[in-house]
N, C-alpha and C positions, 0 to 999 in steps of 0.2 A: 591202802591196798584195795585193788578193784575186786568187785564181786566175781568177775570173770576169772581172774587168777585164782581166787579162793575155790571156786567150783572146779576148776581144772586140777588143782592140787588134790582136792578131795577125791576126784575121779581117779587120778593116777594112783594115789595111795590105796584106795579101795580095790582097784584092779590088781595091784601088786599083792595085796593081802590074799585075795582069792587065788591067785596063781601060786603063792607060797603054800596055802592050805592044800591045794591040789597036788603040787609037785614035791614039796618038802615033807609034808605030813608030820608036823611037830609031835613028838611022843607024849608030851604032857602039857598041862596048862602053863607051867613056868616057862618052858621052852617057847610056847606060843606067845606069851606076853613079851618075852625077850625079842622074838622075831618082829612082832608088831612095833616095838619101840625102835628097832633098827630101821624099819620102813617109814615110820611116821616122823622121826627126828629130822631127816633131811628136808621133808616138806615144810616143817615148822620153820627151820632155818631159812629156807627159800622165801617163805611168806614174809618173814621179818626183814630180809635184806633187799628184796626186789624193789620196794618203793624207794629206798635210799639210793640204790644203784640207778634207778630210773631218773631221779633228779640229777645225779652226777653226770650220767651219760648225756642228758639233754642239754647240758651246758658246754659240750665239746664244740670246737670250731670246725672240725673236719667231719664230713659225712663218712669218709672211709674209716677214720679213726673211731667214729661212733659205732659203725657196723662191726669193726674189729673188736671193740670193747664189749659189745653185746655178745659176740661169739665167745670171747674169753670168759666173760662173767658166767655165761651158761656152762661153759666147759669146766670152770672152777667149781661151780656148785655141784655139777655132776661128779667131778673128781672127789670132792669132799664126801659126798654121799657114798660113792663106791669105796673110798678108802675106809670110812667108818664101818661099812658093812663087812669089808674084807678083814679088817682088824678084829672084828667080833667073831668072825666065822673061821678064819684060818688058824690052824694049830701051829704051823711052822713059821717062825719069824723070818727064816730065809726066804720062804715063798712070798711073804708080805713085802719084804724089802725089794724083791724082784718085781713085784707088782707095782711098787712106787716108781721104780726106774722106767718101766714100760709106760706108766701114766705120764711121767715127765716128757718122755719121747713123743707120746701122742699129742701132748699140749704144744710142744715145739713145732711139730708138723702142722697142727691146726693153725698155729700163729703164722707160719710161713705161707701156707696156702691161702689163708684168709686175707693176708696183706696183699698177695698177688691178685686175688679176685676182686677185692674192693677198690683197687686203684683206678681201673677204668670207670667205675661208677662215680667216683669222686671227680674225675676229670670231666666226665660228661655233664654232671651237675654244675661244675664250675663254668663250663662253656655256656650253658644256658644263662647263668648269671651274667657272664661277660656280654652276651648278646643283648640281654635286657638293659644293661648299662649303656651300651652303644646306641640302642634305639632311644633311650631317654636323652642322649646327647644329640639326637637328630640324625643318626646314621641309619637310614632305612634300607641299606643294602646288606646289612649284617644278617647272617643265617647261622644257626647252630651246627648244622651238618651232622647232628646226632641221629644214629639209626639203631634203635633198640626196640624190643617188643614189650618192654615192661613199662611201669608208670613213668619212669624218667623219659623213655622214648616218646610216650604219648604226650608228655608235657612239652618236650622239645618240638614235636610236630605242631602242637597247638601254638607255640611261640612263633615258629616259622610262618605258619598260616596267618597269624595275627600281623606280623611284620609285613608280609606280602600284601595283606589287605590295606594296611596303613600306607604302603608305598603306592598302591593303585589310587587310593583316595587322594594322596598328595599330588600325584600326577594329574588327576582329574581337576583338582583345585587349581593347579598351576595353569592347566589349559583353559579353564574357565576364566581365570584372571587375565590371561593373555587375550582371550576372545573379547572380554569386556574392554580391555585397554584398546584393542583394535577397533571395536565398535565405536567407542567415544572419539578416538582420534579420527576415524573415517568420517563420522557424522560432522565433527567440527570442521574437517577439511572440505567436505562437500557443501556445507552451508556457508562457509566463509566467502566463497567466490560470488554466488548470487546475491548475498546480502550486501557485499561491497558494491556490486554493480547497481543494485536498487538504490543504495544510499547515494551513490554518485549521481544517478539520474534524478532522484528526488531533490537533492541539493541544487542541481543545475536548474530544475524547474522552479524551485523556490527563489533562487537568486535572479531569475530571469535571464540566465545565461544560455538557455537551450534555444539554439537557432531553429531547430525543427522539433517542436513539442510532440507531434504525433509519433515520431520515431522513438523519442524517449519513453512515451507511454507504451509503445510496442516492446521496448526492452524490459520495462517493468512487468508487462504481461507474460513475456517469455520466461523471465526469471521466476515469477510466481508459479508458473506451470511446472518448472523444474523442481522447485521446492516442494510443491504438492506431490509430484511424482516420487520424490525421495521419501517423503513422509508416508505415502501409501505403501511403498516397498518396505519401509521399516516396520510398519504395522503388520504387513503380511509375514515378514520374516520373524517377527516376535511371536505371531500366532503359530507359525510352524514350529519354532523352537520350543514353545511351551507344550507342544503335543496336542493343542486344542484344534479339533477339526469339526466345525459345526456343519460343514456342507454335506448333505446327504448324497449317497451314491445310487446311481440308477443306470439303466442301459442307455448309453449315449453313442452316437455315431461320430467317430473321429473325423471322418470325411466332412460331415456337416460343420463341425467345429472349426476345421481348417478353412473352409469357405467363409465362415463368419469372421474369423480372425483376419483373413485377407481383406474382406470388405471393410473392417474397422480400421485397418492400417493403410488402406489405399491413399487417403489424403497425405499421410506422412511420406509414403513412397513417392507420390506424385511430386511433392515439394523437392525431393532429392533426385528426381529423375530415374528412379528404380522401378522395375516392373516386377509384380508379384504374380506367380503362377501356382496352381494346385493341380496335382495329378493323383488320381486314386484308382483302385481296382474294385471298389465296392463301398458299402457303407462303413465297414470296419467297426463293428460293435464291440464295446468294452463296458465293464461295470466300473464306473468312475463318477466323480463329481464333475459335472459339466463346468462349474465355475473354476475349479482348480485346473482342469485340463485346458480350458480356454486361456487361462493365465499363462500356462506353460507355452502354448503355441504362440501367444502374443509376445512373450518375452524372447523366445528364440527368433521369431520373425523380425521383431524390432531390432534385436541385436544384429541380425544379418543385414538389415537395411542400413543401419548406421555405419557398418564397415564395408559397404559396397560403394562403388564409384558410379558416377552419373552414367546412365545408359546400360548399367548391368541389370541382371535379372536375379531374383531370389526365388528358388523353387522349393515348394513344400510337397514332398512325395509321401503318400500314405499307401502302404502295402499290407496285405493280409497273408499270414502264413497259417499253417494248420493249428498252431498253438498261440501265436502272438499277433499283435498289430504293431508294425514298425513304421515310425515316422522319421523322415529325414528332412532337415532344413539346410539348404545349401546356398552359399553365396559365392561370388567370384572376386572377393576382396583379397586382402593380404593374407588371410588365414591366421591360424594360431602358430605362434613361434614354438619350436620344439621344447624349449625350456619352460614355456608358460603353460602348455597343454595339460600337464599333470595337475596344475593348480587352477585351471579355468573355472572349476565349479566351487572353489572356496569363496566364502563371503568376502566382499570388499577387495577383490583382486581385479587388476586391470592389465590388459595386454600392453597398454602404453601408459607408463606412469604419468605422462603429461596430461592425460585425459582427466577431466573432472566433471562436475555436474553441468558445466556449460554445454557439454555434448549430450546430456541426458543419461550419462552412464554412471551409475552409483556403485557398480561392482556387486550388486545383489541379484541381478536377473538370472544368471545361470545357477547361483546357489539356491534360489527359490525354486527354479525348475527342477533341480535334482531332488530337493527335499519333497516336493509334491509327487514326483514320479516314484520315488522310493516308498512314499507313504501308500501308493497304490500297487505295491509289490512289483514294480517294474524296474527298469534300469535305463540309464542315460549315459552316453559316451560320445567321444569325438572320433569320427572315422578318419582313417589315414587320408591325408590330402592327395588330390589328384595331381599328378606331375607328368603330363603327357609328353613333354619334350625336354625333360631334364632341366626345367627352369629353376629347380630348387624347392626346398620345403615351403609349403604355404602358397605356391604359385597357383594351385588349383582352387584357392579359396577355402572357406571353412565348411565342414560337413558335420553338423551336430545331429545325433539320432537318439531316439528313445523308443523303447518297446514296452507294451502293456499286455497282460494276459488277455487273450481273446475271449469274449463272452461265449459260454457254451450255448449251443443251439439245441432246441428240443427235438 
């Protein structure tokens, strides 16, 4: 028997005795002792039976049945107490028998009402158990759907929240696994072609089968440059994905960086017969990493050069608004296909599946540009293509733009 139960029974009996003394006012000591015995006997019986009933109730298989049994046990103990007190105090046996009938009626009503009220509780607890079993079997879409304000409802909400967290973690794990698989397959694909070309050139030179050795050496140099560019982009992409940004930010002029990017890419543009132009309306100051922003401009311009035809022009337009600096890189090539445009900034995507590292296109340039721009609290997008004479989607070339918050002036 617990100490709490003992203290509770003592308090109840003591209170009852005080009320009996005040309301009944026993006429003599014998009557007082008789009354005290009537009040104390039920408490003693309750103290003796409660531990036994507790062990019996705890072995029940149904929560509803347990709750019902607890109510019935409490009602039975109360009925026994009331019956004993009534038998001792009532003079008329007829009145006592009527009291027993009413007591049985009250017990039946309590049983019916208790059964009705405990059934939803049992069903809700069973539902929580079923969901837990489904989750254990791998079903992360299961939910309890229990809406209650008691402890069972709080438990059900906690289970639903836990399952939702597990589902999000599982989705994230699947996306990470798919990204890793794409990364490895893309790297393998992009490296296979230049390595095969270099092996063929080396074997031809070793066997003395190269009719024009300088040309073979030129092939080796070109393929090595492509591999080096791929590795450089992979390192940059890994740095961005890890969240590591060692480059300090300062006030930089986007217009100056655009001019420097054009100057650096002029040899590439010259070899392909493409003209590079820059138009600005001022210095266009932003708070950014000059290294990161220069990489974005070079990636976008290099991408535009590679998709331009000989004799075309690639324009870099830098404009300043009251709140932002907007940069547009336009070319007059085939543009982005409508079905490819939503995925243009995803890593390792190519507008033409036949393209590979032989063209210098690794599928990371736009992905790196987006990551760097978003890291600077900007945004990057593909503007709708110009279609001046109804020539169809993409006829006006590609127009990739990004914006950065303008540096506040004093």
